[in-house]
N, C-alpha and C positions, 0 to 999 in steps of 0.2 A: 442545581439544587441548592444544597450546602450553603453556596455563595450565598445563594438569596436570602436561608434561612437563617446562615449567624453571621454576617458581616455587619449589618446592621445593629446589632448588640455591641460594636465598636465601641459606641456613645457609651453603654453604662459600664462594659469588660475591655478594657483595651486590649486584653489578647486577642479577639477577634478581628484586629486590624490586620493579622496575618491575613486574613482570606481575599485581600484587593492583590496581593501580591502575588502573579502571573507563576513566578518563579515556585514558590510555597505551591499552588493547589495543581503543578505540573507534576511536583514531585509527589504532592498526595494520589493524583491521577495513575500515575505508574501503581505506586501500591496497589488501590484496589481494583485495576485492572488484573494485576498479580493475583489479588487474593481470591479474586471472584473467578480465576481461572483455575486457581487449586482448589476452590470452594464446588464448583460442578465440573470439573474437567472429568472425573470417574463415572458421573452421574452420567453424564453428555457420552462418553464412553461405551460402557454399559445399554444404554437405549439405543445406540446404531446398532451394537452388537446384537441385542435381544431384535430388533426389528432388520435380521440381517442386509444392513444399507451398507454392502461392501464392496471396495474396490475389486472394476475387473480389469485385467488385465493384457495387455494388447500381447499377443500372439509374437508379430514379427519384432518384439523388442527384444533385451535383453535376459536371455534365459534366467538370471539369478532373481531376477523380479516375480518369476511365478511362485513361490514362495510367498508372495505377498497378497496373491488373493485373497478377496474374503477380511481384507482389513477395514476396520470402521472409514468410513469417508462420511464427510459432510462433515465434518470437523472443522468447518470454519464457522456453524454457528456459535460454535464456543465462545470464539474470537471476537464475534459481534456483537453477542451477551456483555463479553466482557468491556469491550471498547467501547460499545454505545452506553451502558452504563454508566461507568465510568466519570465521562463525558458530560453524561445529563447530571451527576455528581459534582463537578467541578468548578464547569465552566461557565462563564457568565451569560446563561439564555437568552439577553437580552442584545445577543452578539449577532449580526444577520451573517457574519461568515459561519460560526459556528453550525450554523443551522444549515447552512450550503452541504459544507463536508458531511453532516449526517445524512443530509438528504443525498451525496453522490453515495455514502455509505450503505443504504440502505436500499437503495438505490439495483447498485451495482449487485448488492445482495441477494434482491429477490431473483434478480437475471439471472442468477447464479447457483440460485435455489433450484428453480423453475429447468434449469437444465439437469443438475445432477438427480431430480427428481424425477426425472421422465428415464437417465439411464439408469440408478441406481432402485428406483422404488417401482415402477413403470417396464424394469425389463429393455427400453430401448434404447439400443446400443449408438444412434444417430445423435438423441439428446436433442435439443432447443437446435431447429436447425440453424445455421450460419446467417441465414440471412436477416429471419427473427432477432435473433442473439444481435446481432451486427447493430440493427435497426432499434433496439431498443438499447442498445449503449450510448447510441448516437444520441436519441432523445432525451436520456438522461444526464448527458454532457450538453446539450443543446440548455436545457434548463438551468443550469449550472453557469455556464457561459453566460448566458442572456441575464441572469441574479448576479455574474460580477462585472457585467460592460454597463450595466444599468445603473451601478452604485454611483453614486455622486462623489464620494471620495476615490471615485478611480479612473484611470486613465490608461488607452491600449498604448500601451509605450512597452518594448522590451527590451528587458535586460542582459545584456552580453557578457557573460564572463570571462573574467582579462582587459577588458576594454569599456573603460569609464565613460567615451564620449562616443561611444557607437550605442545610441539607443533608439531604434527606429520607433515610427509613430505607425501601427498598423492599422489605425479606423476600424471598420466596419469589419475589417480582416482579422481582427482578432477574435472574434466569436468562433468560425472555424478553425484559427488557429488552436484556440481552446482545446475546442471537440477534439481536434488529434492529440495533443499532449494528453488529454483524461482518456479517450479511447485507447491511443495506446499503451498507455502507461498500465492498463489494466490487463488488457492482451498480452504485454510482456511480460510482466507477473504469472498470468496462467502459465504462459508456455516454460516456465522455468519451474514451477512446482512438478518435480516429476522424481525426484531422490528423498529422501528422511531428512526432514532438517533443512535443505535444499535452497528453499525460498524462504523460508519465517528466519535465516540469518541475514540476508538482505535486506529484508524488510525492515527489520530492526536498525540496522546498521542506519539505513537512509529515514527513517523516523528519527531519530537523535539527530542524523545532521538537520532534517528542514525543522525540526523541536528549538535549532538553536535560528537559524534563518528568520523564522517565521518570527521568535524573539526578539531580536535585531533589525525587522523590519518594521513590528509594529512597534518600537523604542525611537523617538523623535532625534536623543544625543546620539545614539549608536548609528542612528540609518544617516545622519549626515554625516557623522565623523566617517563611516566606510564608506558615504559617496553610495547612498543604493538609495530605491527609491523608498521613500517614508510611507507604508499604508495604515492609516488609523483603524485599529481594530484587531489588527492581523494577529498582532501578539498574542491572543486568547486563543489561538490555533496549536498553538503551543502546549497548549493543556491536552486539547486534544490529542498529538502527536504523542505527548507521552501516557494517556490512556492506549496508540497502539503500541509503544512498548513495551508497556505492562501486560495489553492483551498477549502479543506477540511470545515474551519470553514465557509466556504461563504455556500459550498450545507449545512451544520447546521443550516445555517439560515433558509432551507425550507424543512427542512428535521425532525424539532426538534417536538414532537410531538403534536399534532396531524399534520403529515407528510401531506404535501402538494406536493410532488414528492419523487418517489424513484431513486434508483441510477440504479438498475438493473444490470446485469451481465457487461454491458459496463462500470461499473463506480467499480466495486470490482475486479475482476480479474486483469484488470491493476494496482491498488491499490496497490493487492497484489503483482504482479507479481514486480511492480518499488518497492518496497520495499523488496523483495528476491535479488533484483539485489544490490540493495545499500550495502545488509549487505554482499555478494558476493564481490562488490570491495572492504569494505572498512577491508575486512579480519574478519569480527566482524558475521559470518554464524552461529555458535552454540548459541549468544547471542539474535537470531532473534525469539529465541523459548523459551529465556527468558519474552523479552519486550513485544514483542507480544503473550504473554502465553492464553492470552483470545481467540485468534483466535486457537491455539493449542489445550485445553478446548474444542471448539464450534468443532473441526476436528474428535478429539478422541471420542466425544463421540457418531458422527454418526458411527466410525470404529465399535466401542462396541457393539453398538447396533445391526446393520447390523450381525457382527460375532454372537452374542449371539442367536440373530432370528435363523440363517442359522442352526446353528448348534445345538439346542436345543430347538428353536421355543420360548422361553423367551426373554423379553426384558428388559434389565437394567433400562431403563427410560421408562417415560409415554410415551415420544416423542424427537425423535431428530430431529433438533439438541438440545444442551442443555437446553437454553433458554427457547423453547417452553414446556420442562418439568419442569422448574418451573413455565409459567403462568400457566397449567394443574394442580399444586399444587397450584393454587390461586394466585400467585402474581398479580400487577398490572404492567402493563408491563412499566410505567416509573419508576417504583421500579425495577424492572430487568436493565433497562439502563443504570441508575444511579450508582446502585451498582457493574457493570458491568463495567463501567466509574472508580469508586473508583480502584479497583483491577485491572485494566488496569494500574493508574498511581503511583501505589504501586510497579507495580514489572517493571513501567519503572525507577523506584528511584534506585531498588534493582540493576537493569541489570547497571544503570551508577555507581553504585559505585563498581562492577569487574574491572571498568578499575582501581582503585587505590587498590581496595583488589586483589591482587595475588601472 
């Protein structure tokens, strides 16, 4: 919005020419989302507390979590307001990719809101039934996948990290593949959300990585130099990723140990879905498995646990997702969180190195 209002003034006042630069608008998208979070964070927290929208703690989980019962949840609303608001202010709203990623954010946010509403307000412990929840996720991802696939400037090729000559063309199979990436990312992030600050740290790191990826993918000179697919207009997603960084940092202010607010599904589902969408649009889908390795590890721990228990009656971990396993091993919550953050930073650096190591 500010881009469309102020950039046309550059013909009269040269200062406004800075609005044409994605880097400038990305920086201020970060700052704006952060300021929005600080301005409304206390208001959202108090509103959730007043209406007694609190976290329900699993009785079979770590005993140290029982003290968290009743902590305001659905704090993802704060993230969505800051992220979407900042994007609308600073992004080029004529860019179709911006609207696709906003559709993913709002769509998955609505699904998360329905699940949290049933659990926290209607006191339905099951929430949105898995078959309905999963079906709605696939529907939103299908809309995104079709929007990307039908883009005139798009090609259904797959970029493989570390290998510049391996670029398989998936053809129409790209649609189910894109759905898998988006839905998988959304649910993997959701499974990681279990400790104070655990998920929002890797989300921030992953958003930083994809800010860079989106920028170089949408820059013809950089993409040709790095031998990566050039996607015209994809650079504008850097502004969205910047808004995600600012909103995540703002939420971390309230979610750091000991957390005064939890994000709930209304936060975790759209964050994962948005990252999956950015990965699909920027043609770095497989890279998400590396930079978001923490989310992959958490999801796989649940899959292995369930598969092992159903097949042999034995558990691979003391408890899944894996962060609970470390808790039951005696690790303190802050230590688990910080170590997972460190791993996330290492994976992000490794993933960015693949842009050159090809």
